[in-house]
C-alpha positions in Angstrom: -14.1 9.4 7.1 -16.8 6.8 7.5 -16.4 3.2 6.3 -18.9 3.9 3.5 -16.9 7.0 2.4 -13.7 5.1 2.6 -15.0 2.2 0.5 -16.4 4.6 -2.0 -13.0 6.4 -2.3 -11.2 3.1 -2.7 -13.7 2.0 -5.5 -13.1 5.3 -7.3 -9.3 5.0 -7.0 -9.3 1.4 -8.2 -11.5 2.2 -11.2 -8.9 4.7 -12.4 -6.0 2.3 -12.2 -4.8 1.0 -15.6 -1.6 -0.6 -14.3 -2.0 -4.4 -14.2 0.9 -4.9 -11.7 -0.5 -2.2 -9.4 -4.0 -3.8 -9.5 -2.5 -7.2 -8.8 -0.6 -5.8 -5.8 -3.7 -4.1 -4.4 -5.6 -7.3 -4.9 -3.0 -9.3 -3.1 -3.0 -6.9 -0.1 -6.8 -6.9 0.2 -7.0 -10.7 -0.2 -4.4 -11.4 2.4 -5.9 -8.8 4.8 -9.3 -10.5 4.5 -7.9 -14.0 4.8 -9.1 -14.8 1.3 -5.7 -16.0 0.1 -4.1 -18.2 2.8 -1.2 -19.0 0.5 0.8 -15.9 -0.6 3.1 -16.3 -3.6 5.7 -13.6 -3.8 8.0 -13.0 -6.7 11.8 -12.8 -6.0 11.6 -9.0 -6.6 8.8 -8.7 -4.0 10.8 -10.8 -1.5 13.9 -8.6 -2.1 11.9 -5.4 -1.7 10.3 -6.6 1.5 13.7 -7.6 2.9 15.2 -4.2 2.0 12.2 -2.5 3.6 12.6 -4.5 6.8 16.4 -3.7 6.9 15.5 0.0 6.6 13.1 -0.2 9.5 15.6 -2.0 11.7 18.2 0.7 10.8 15.7 3.4 11.8 15.3 4.6 8.2 11.6 5.3 8.0 9.0 8.1 8.4 5.9 8.1 10.5 2.5 8.3 8.9 2.2 11.8 10.2 5.6 12.9 8.7 4.6 11.5 5.3 1.2 13.1 5.5 2.8 16.5 6.3 5.1 16.1 3.3 2.3 15.2 0.9 0.2 18.1 2.2 3.1 20.4 1.6 3.5 19.1 -1.9 -0.1 19.6 -2.7 -0.5 22.8 -0.6 -3.4 21.4 1.4 
């Protein structure tokens, strides 16, 4: 997928989102990734979720991108 196609797909996905919290999370990810928001303010729930996720990774409880992609493809019969 070209960068143009990827951007177009992201625009379409974002336009369909009606969940304010999800949009705020996407905004936060993109802002930090682009260096637009040098200071990140996380809620306590976000900090806890990140900590739990890091604990899972350290314990080996995670799936590779390829494994997740295969599961999603199976779900949608692609």
